[in-house]
NUBA-666217 format. One record per residue: z, y, x of N, C-alpha, C in turn. Coordinates in pm, whole numbers, plus 50000, padded with zeros to 5 digits. Layout:
! residues N
ZYXZYXZYX...
! end
This chain:
! residues 539
500004988050085500005000050000500005012450088500255024050027500135036550101501075036750220500525040550336501335041350457501795055750476502835057350555503315070850580504405070650683505095081750697506205082550790507335089950722508565086550757509705092150688510685097550791511295109250762512185115650857513455107650879514035108750996515245101051028516265109951100516585121351040517665129751085517575133951230516455139751264516315145251396515935135051501515865122351465515455112051559513965109851543513355102251639511935099751626511585093751491510495098451431510095093751300509695079051308510115071351208509765057251203508595055451107507775045151134506665042251045507185035250921506425036650812506845029950690505695027550595505895018350503504915016150397505635010850274504955011850160505505006950036505044992650016505984983450006505674969249996505754964949850504634959249802504594953749666504164939249678505054929949643504744915949662505384907449552504914895049542505494885249452505724872449531506824865349498507164852949566507094841249469506714829649522506584817549440507194805749517507964797749445508554785749503507584774149492507434766649600506554754949601507244743849679506764731449660507314720349738506394717149855506804707249934506044704150054504654698750027504444693149908503124687449877502194697449810502654709849791501834719749719500514722549791499434722649715498114726049769497714739749715497634749949801497304763449753495874764049702495544774549624494164776149578493194776549695492014770749676491004770449782490394784349800489764786749916489074799549934488054802249825487374791849778486384793749671487054798349541488224792749510488934796849390489424811249401489914815049519490364828749539489204838649536488064834649593486904843549597486344845949456486674837249361486194839049224486994849249146488104854249204488924864249134488194877549127488414885449022487744898449008488004907549129486934913049184487064922549294487104916349431487204903149441487274896349571485864891949611485414896749728484084893349777484144883249892485274882849964485374873750078486834869950099487014857750149488354852650179488354848150324489234853950407489284850550549489784836350570489484831150687490074818450727491574820450751492394810850713493844812350732494204814350880495194822750904495694825551039497174821851044497574814251144498954809651154499754818551248501004821751206501944829251288503274821751291503954822051404505304816751416506254828551431507124830151333507984842051325509444838051341510204846951404511654845551407512254858851366513174858451271513804870651222515314869051220515984878251284517444878951277517844889751178518704886251082519114895550977520504900951008520704913850979521934920851016522564927150892523894926750888524624932950778526084934150819526894940250734528334940850757528954927650715530194924850756530824912350714530914910650563531064921750488531124920650342529784923250275528694922650353527324923250301527034936150223527414947450279527204960150209525724963150189524904959850286523474962550271522874953350167523154940650177522564931150082522964934349939524214938049918524684941249783523974953549728523454962049816522694973849773521184971149774520784958449784519374954349785518634960149905519324960750019518734965850143518724954450245517634953450319517494943050421517214949350556517974945050657517774949750794517524937450882516404937150952516074925351032515364929351162515394920051256514634921151380513694909151386512394911751383511414900851378510594900651507510354888551558509404886551667508324876951620507124878351679505984870351637505244877251524503934875051516503144881051409502754895351438501914901251351501394914751377502404925851352503524923051284504494933751253505834931351322505784926251444507024924251519507744937651536509054937251526509844949451540511074948951451511774960151446512914961751354512384966651220512884960951111512434964650976513654967850890513554978550814514554981950713513844982550579514234973850485513614973650352514574979750251514074989750179514874997250082514284995849943515114995949837514574995349701513715007449671512635005349595511765016249550511475014249403510735023549344510455023049202509605010949166509815005849043508964995348990509084982049060510214979449124510404966749193509774966249330509134977149375508544977449508509644979349612509264978449740510204980249849509614990149949510414999649992510025008850098510455002650229509484999550315509784992750441509565002350558510625004650636510565013050755510555004150879509825008550981509635000451101510045008451224510555001251323510795006951455510454996251560510125000851681509764991351788510934982151823510604970551881511634960751918512654966652013512194973252118513124978452218513784967252297514784970852375515434960952461516564953652390517254960352301518424954352237518024944252131518704932852130518454922752027519594922451925520674929751949521824929451860522184943151803521674953751862522014967251815520784973651752520774975151619519614981151552519394995551597518155000451595517875014351632518585024051539519075034851596519755045151515518835050851408517525051351437516575056951339516525048651212516805035451222516815027051102518175026851035519225029651107520555030051047520805043250973520105053851013520345066950952520185066850799519135060450742519005060750596520115053550522520895044850590521905037050520523325040650566523485052550621524815057150661525775056850544525325061050428526185061350310526525047450257525715037650286526015023950246526985017450344526785020050473527635013850574529015020050579529105033350562530385040450562531195037250686530525036950803531195034950930531355020550972531045010950886531184996750921530094992651019530414983851111529454978751207528624967651144527364966651190526514955651144526374945351255526214932751216526004921851310525144911151247524754900951323523884890451270524554882551159523824879751052524354871450943523474859350916522234859150966521344847750944520154848951038519594837451073518364837051153517364828151082516144833151064515094825750996513924823351089513494810651099512264807051169511224803551063510064809851071509054808150967507704804651028507114794050979505704791151008504904797250893504164807750924503434815450822501934813450839501274809850729499824808450726499284819150631498584829050685498164840850608496664840150577496344842550451494954843250406494704857150349493724864350404493414877950360492294877550257492434885550151491434886850045490794900550055489464900850066488734913350091487784916649976487464929749967486454934049869485094934749938484094939749866482734940349920482594949250041483474959250055483424968350169484194962950289484784951150276485514945050387486974948950394487474957350301488874961250302489744949750252490874948050317491834937950272492564943250149492444936050038493114939949913494494933749900494624921449950495914914449941495944903650047497174899450077497374888250169498254877750102497854865250114498654854150064499244846750183500574846050189501264839750301501944827050253501624816050317502234803050289503314800850395504584801950355505694801950450506524789150442506734782950556507694772050569508864777350650510034777550589511164785050644512314775650683512904778250797514164771850837515174782950862516254782850785517274793450794518554787750853519144794950946520434791351005521424802350971522514798450906523494808150857524864804450912525624814250965526974811451012527844805750902529024801150940529894794350845530314803150728530364816150748530734825250640530054838550661530014846650557529404859850568530184868850662531394864850696532194872850789532184867150929531104859650961531014853951095531034864851200531554861551317531614871451425530234874151480530034885751545528724888851602528224878351699529134870951760528674860551854528094848551782528294847951648527704837151571528364823751593529634823451639530294810751664530704804251533531024791351540531434784051422530314775451368530694766351278529704757451218528684765551140527454760951142526374768151074525764759550965525204766050864524474759550757522994760950783522254750250772520814750450796520094746450668519134754450627518354751850506516864752850540516064745250467514604746150481513974746850343512884754350333512134755150208510744760550236509934760050133508584765250142508354774850026507684785950052507384795649946506074802649977505494808449874504254816149886504564830749856504124839749943504224854249917502834859849899502654868149798501404875549780501744890249788501184897249887501494911349908500224919649895500334930549818499204939749806499034947749935497774950449970497444959250082496724971450025495444969949986494714980749919494344977149777494904966249725494594962049589495554967949488495444963349364496314968549258497054957049190497874960649093498744950849027497934940048954496754943548905495954933448834495554922048928495264925349054494934914949151496164906449180497324912849193498564905649216498804895549104498564899848980498754890948866497734879548866496484882548903495434872348902495714861449005496144865549126496484855649228497684847449182498644854049119499814846949068499444836348966498494839648878498044829848778497424817648845496654819848951496054808749025497144799949086498164806249143499234798749207500024790549105500334796448992501084789348888500264777648835498954779848818498084769048771498064757348870498264760548998498264750049101499624743249116500634748149043501944741749046503064750049105502804762549145503854771249196504684776849080505894781249112506784787249012507274800649064507224811148982507754824149027509184822749078509464828349193510784826749253511794836149188512974831049154514014839849099514694848249205514374845849332515044852849442514144863849495514724875349522513944886849567513614886149715514374878149792514164878149937514514864549996513974862050114514334850050190515804850350227516314862050266517704863150302518604859050186518264863550065519074859949949519154844949929518044838249954518044823649942518894817350053518794822950173519504817150286521024818150269521514829450218522964831550211523504829550069522744822549984523134820849844524544815149831524914805749919526234799549908527354809149945527014820450009528034830250049528234841049942527324841949848527314853549758528454854149659528994843149607530124844649513531264852849570531464852149704532554859949765532164874449790530854877549778530394890949814530304900349696530174894949577529934903349461531144903949369531054912149263532154913049168532324900049090533564896949057533834884848980533344886648836532864875848773532414877048634533574880648542533274888748442534284893248348534414883148235535634879348204535884869948097536264877647971535544874747862535834881347734536894873147660538024879647634539104872847563538934873347413539954868547341539884868247194539774882447137540384892147204540344906047156539194913947221538274906847285537174913647352537534916647496536774925447557537034929347695538294937847704538914937647821540014946747847539454960647880540254970747857539814984447886539464985848033540254979948120539984980948263538674974548303538294963648235537014957248265535854966648233535934973448119534874982648078534794994448175535945000148207535965011748297535495007848437535924996348485535514991848618534004990048624533424983848522531964981848521531224995248521531745004848444531095018048437531195025248571532365024748633532545031148763531665024548869531625011248868530835004148969529355007648955528855008748831527445012048810527115025848866528015035448848527725048948894527935050649044528865043249103528975043449248527715037649311527205026849252525945021049300524795030949285524765038049172523705047949150523805059249251525025063549282525225074149381524715069749518525025057549558524615053049691523125050149696522535045749585521085043849583520375057349597520905067649529520315081049541520535086849680521655083449743521915087449880520795082649971520405069949957519315064450039518005071750010517755074749883516535082049848516505095749916517635102649918517665115849980517445114950130518075105050195517965103850340516555099850383515755094350291514355091050321513405101050254513955112550208513165123650156512295119550039512885112049944512155107749825512375117749710511415118449617511525128149508512735125649419513275136349365514315135949263515655130749312515825129549444517045123549497518275132249466518155145349487519295154249463519735153449317518765153449228519085152649084519855139749055519425128749112520085115849085521515115649140521705121849255523065122549308523955130649215523455141949168524265150449082524555143648948523585136148894523835128848769524925118348790524855110948900525885100948927527265107448943527305119049012528565126349026529115130548890528245135848807528685140348674529225128748592528525117548593528975106148513530285100448566530425100148697531695095648753532835104848713532595117948718533635127448678533995125648531532985123348447533245121148304534095108748283533765097948349534515085348333535945087048382536095093448498537435095648553538285104248460537685114248397538425123048306538755115948176537765109048120537955102847989538945091347993539035084548108539865072448115540995074048216541565086148220542755088348305543895078648272544135075548143545225066148114545035052448179543785048448197543495035448259543565036548410543025047448464542895048948610544135054848672544765064148601545895071548655545475085548697546175095548646545805109348677545875112348826546875106848893547015109449036545855104349118545165094249068543985089049135542725096149087542615098148957541385103348898541125117848935542145126248929541915140648945541445144449087542055139149194541515142549327540065138049346539725126449292538345121749302537405130849225537845135649108537005144749030536775157749106537795162549175537635174849254536615172949365536655161649433535705159149541534285157149489534155150549376532825149049315532275162449270533155171149221532725184549183532255192349305532975190849417532525197149542531135192249582530915179249578529625173649619528505178749528528725178249399527695182949306527415197849327528465205549348528275219949370527535222849499527805214849603527125216949731525625214649720525215206449622523795203249604523145211349491523925219649423523425226149302522315236149330522435243849439521425254049467520055247749487520025236849565518745230149590518125225249460518925219549374518395214249248517975225449154518785236049143518455247149053517135253749094516945255749225515715262049272514505252949248514695239949269513615230549246513145230949101514105230749009513765230948866513125244148826513735255248868513255268448827511845271248879511635268849007510315271949065509255262249016509605249748994508655240348937508235244448798509185249048718508865253648582507975266048585508315275748671507515287948677506085285148723505925275948816504575272648862503755266448749504405258148667503695252148554503325262748450504225272248427503935282948330502765291548378502785295248506501705303448561500375296148554500375283248581499125275448575498535275248436499395276448333498915276148194498605290048139498895300648213498675314248165497185317948170496745326448078495365331648089495185338948222494025337348280493765343048413493995358048415493625364948308493715379548308495155384548306496135375348278497535379548275498275376048405497565370148498498165366948628497595376648731498355387248759497885397848846498485396348986497625394349083498085392849222498285378149258498735375749380498885361949432500175355349382500305354549250501535349249191501725334449224500655326549201500755312149226501065309349373500435316849463500665314749607502095318249644502615329349589503995333249621504985322749569504735317749449505605307349394505555294649479504365290849522504225278849602504955280249735504765291649801505435293749929506955294049913507425300349806508865300849781509405286849754508635278849678509075265249647509145256649773508175258149862508165250249985509355253850072509605266950088510755271250169512065266350107512165267349975513385263149907513595248049921512505240349911512615225749923513055221750063512485228250164512855224950301514325228450328514715240350285516105244450307517065235950225516665232750103517515224650016517715210750070516635204650120516755191150175517615191250300517415200950387518215201750509519705203450475519995211950378521385214050339521995201650276521205194550195521705182350132521985171550236521085170250333521295160450440522555163650519522755176450547523955180550620525215177050542525185179350412526345176050328526635161050331525605152950317525785138450313526085132450450525885140150554526185135250689527605138750733528325146350653529645150850691530735140650660531865141950726532985132550708533595133550568533525145550508534135147050375533425138250273532105137850279531335129450186531625114650210531655110550336531905096350366533315092250323534285101350334535635098450284535615096650133534815104850066534705103549921534175089649883533145085149954532615071749926533685061149949534425062450058535505052750085536535052849973536875064749926537875065849819537365059749688536085061449660535515055549538535535040249547535185034849662535225020349678536655015149675537585022849729538985018849722539465018349577539015027849496539355027649353538825015049286537575011449316537004999249258537834987049298538204986249425538984974849474540374974549408541004986249397542354986849339542344982949193541344987849120541264984748977540974969948956540114964149042539834949949033541084941749060541844945649163543084938549196544104939749083544174951449022545114953548911544764944548793543484942748768543064934148657543274919348689543084915648816543234901648854544694897148854545594906348894547004902548907547894914448873547984918248745548774930048709550254927548732550934936848802552374935048826553174936248697552764945148610553384947248478552264950648381552504950048251551444954248156551034968748182549754971048187549224984448213548164987748109547795000748095546705004248002545404997148034545184993748163543944986948199543844973248135544994966948106544984953648047544904953547896544924965247832544834965847685543434962447637543334958547510542024956047451541204968847456539914967347486539074979047510538844987947388538564982647269538164991647157539135002947128540465000547114541355012047087541355022447199541295017947322541285027147436539995035247436538885028947407537595035947403537575046247291538085042447174538095051947061538985063947093540125061547160541005072647196540315082047295539575076547387538835084847483537775093147412537095087247315536095094747239536735105947158537915103347101538585113847024538925125647113539445122847231539805133847321538565141847362537485134947395536265141847437535655149647321535765144247198535225151247080536025163947053537345163147063538175175147042537835185847146537605181647268537275191247372535975198447342534975191247296533705197547262533865206847144534655202847044534885211646929535535224746972536505223947062537165236247110536165245347181535295239647262534315247847333533295253847236532935246447133532015251947031532655263846960533935262546925534625273446857534705285746947535025283547073535105294847167533755301647181532695293747196531365299647214530935307647091531365303246972530975310446850531595324346843532685326646920533365339546914532975348847028532285343547129531965351447248530615358247230530555370647271529295378247267529125385447401527945390347425527725398247546527615389947671528155395447781527985389347912528595375447922529645372547847530305359647858529665348547778528605351747702527975341947613527375330247691526645333447795525985322747872527005313247935528085318847988529125310448047529785301547943530025306947823530635299047717529715287647674528425290347666527465279847630527385269247739527525273747864527555263947974528745254547960529895260047920531085251747900530865241847785530155246047682529815236747572528955225347625528005228847708527115218547763527885208547848528815213447929529635204648013530445195147926531025200447818531815192047727530925181847656529715185847620528785176647556528405165247649528215168547776527885158247874529015148147888530265153347892531385144147906531465134847786531295140247666531355131847547530225121647547529035125947585527915116547589528165105447691528645108947810528905098847912529985089147867531005094347800532075085747748531535076447641530685081647553530105073447448529175062747506528485065947615527635055947682528475044247730529645047147786530545036447831531035028247713531315034947601531895028147485530865020847399529605024447411528585019347318528525004047311528554996647423528464982047410529604975947327530784982247330531934976747257532074982447116531744995247098531955001746968530715002346881529555000346939528334999346859527855012446802527525012346673526805023346609527485036946619528805038146596529425051546607529215057846744529395049846849529185055246985527715058347008526835049946955525405052346970524995065446905525575068546789525265081146720525765093046800526935091646863527435102246949526515104747067526025093947127525095095347238523855102947193523335099147076522095105247029522255120347004523305124346934523435138346896523855146947015524725141847103525115149747220523975150747321523105140747326521935141747413521035153147368520825154147237520005165247185520645178647214521975179547198522675192047226522565195447374522775185647458522715188047602521335192747644520295186747589518935190747626518645205147583519055208647462518805222247414519565232447499520825229747527521605238947610521115238747754520555227647799519965227147931518765236447942517945236647837516815245947834517315260347842518375263247765518915276847765519455280547903520205271447965520775274248096519695275448202518675266848196517565267648291516855281148280516715285948156516055298848136516875310248196518195309248190519055319348253518815319648404518795307948466518575307148611517175312048647516195307948568514805311248598514545326248585515205332848491515035347348477515465354548604516535349948666516985356148791515945354248901515305342648903514235340449001513075350148975512755352048848511675361548814512005375548866513255379548849513665392848894513515394149046513995384149119513925384749265512475384149314511665376149251510245375149289509535388449263509875394949152509265407849122509625418249228510865418249273511295427649377510535425049506510395412249543509685408849667508215412649657507605410049539506185413449522505985428449530506865436049466506745450649468506875455949611507815450449687508025454849824506805451749912506035441249876504845437549952503595444749902503765453749806502615461149753501825453549650502375442949595501705435049492502145439449354501355435849254501725438849116502915430149075503855436149004505005428548954504885425748804503715428848747503525427148602503775412748559503185403148629503255389248584504685383948588505475388748682506865384048690507675389548572507355401748531508005407048411507635398948288506355394948281505925386648168506635373148171506755367348289507465354648301508925356048257509535367148293510915369748252511015370048100510065376748035510085377447889509875363747826508975355747885508755342147832510015333747844510775335847951512025328347969513075332847869513095345647835514005350347730513675343547597512375342147570511945335547446512345320747451512215314447567512595300247578514075298547551514905307547602516345306647578516665308447430515995317947365516235320247223515825308147139514715302047176514235290147104515215278647120515785277247240516765266647265518015268747181518465281347170519655284147090519405281746942518175284046897517835280846758517945265746734517525257946831517635243346819519095239146812519965245946888521395242946884521955246046745521565257346688522055261046555521605251046450520385246246461519885236446365520645223246377521055219946497521745207346521523215207846483523785219746476525245221146464525855214046343525285214846221525915207746109526055192646133525005186546180525065172146210526055169446322526055178046422526965176346535528405176646488528765186346406530155187546361530555175646274529615170346198529915158546116530225146446204529415144446306529625133146397530905134946476531185147146521532415149746596533635147446508533565151646382534685149446290534985134746271533915126646259534105112246243534735106146368534275110546484534815105146609536275109246628536625121246580537975126446601538985120046507538565116446388539505111846286539555096746271538525089446318538505074946300539575068446388540405059846330541485053746409540945043646509
! end
């Protein structure tokens, strides 16, 4: 797929590409499709003669498999055309972003350029060998009429050697587990998903089965995984415990935060937004379920999450505002765009993006952020331990539904208070009051999202109506921020001798957008108050 290069925090840039592949399990007697059968697939004009490679790959992780649990693979491979250090990261649509670095002299210490994107996952822990795989790979390339390789089919016979436990020492001492298997990988090069599906159909027809495992490493260390992941939750006669629900919600958002961390460190789109969303949802959960978590634990974490979100807010606000203004200008009649408006917006957006990314990277590279991650993981561990062996009855051990309903009542009352306050405020304080309403709506929505699997329709209705409120108030708040950008851009244009007419027009359009958003809020208010009343009064 598309090749490129990704920044690595001031270190030499590493090569990378987006990997899209499918795996199939086969037995030793499996006969793959013949070249003639593969050449009959749509778009395939030629099939190369198979080429054999002997590969050896050493896989690295922390003793508690922090990388693997985050769907990240770090390996050192010798043999074949892609020998070197490889870091595989999750990407959209089930694809993998693969970064490469040269082998170098060290066989046990991964290059710093490959460790940089996973600093937030490692959190200071050292990595060492966890498995070694020897693979006999037979690769068949599928080409189009122009000779370009569209896909490669690899027939792999694998022998995996795994230390006695996932916490094996770096020296690899102790009894080892040895496994062997055979599998087929089909990886796109310049082809598309339809070709991937067509080759897969041929393989299945020949007796292959789609593999349930995402990676060779996962298959190799399968016997170690029960100790690496969260224990399954047991549903009792009264349903789940409150602590089980809260723990699952916290764990999901910590995972989302760390996944977005990796996206930001590899300069992927929307990373800052995803980090801020995870921060917001964590803060909502910590606030809504203080009785389960404990105020002394929840409040300091909320303060640190607020710091992190605030440190990234400027970058995100500028990205949204300038992106919106560029879209508005592109849709404007030509005669109403006076001067180099589009060019000024583009240059401002580029400068803001560069500065925003640099600032975000600096924030995520600091000790304060890494301490926050440690504290979040410590909370997950403590809550899990409390549920496994409670010293005395605690709120975490109570049946979930009453605790969830109580949390919804508190969040609903808070939103009602903010709505009442906003209805009385006029003038300069109006925008701030509406922002407080939006914050309260987000907390209620996030709380209802946590409660929805257990409480069903009432929580689902809260999610629906607060989402609409949040979106409308988001439009209003975005328009407030964007108007200030219009003002500053107009001043800069005037100082450069350019017309400021178009920026004034953009300012007026943003005022109209804010007014339209507030009209949507007013239309929603009767339904909102009805749903809030039900949430507040239902036992």
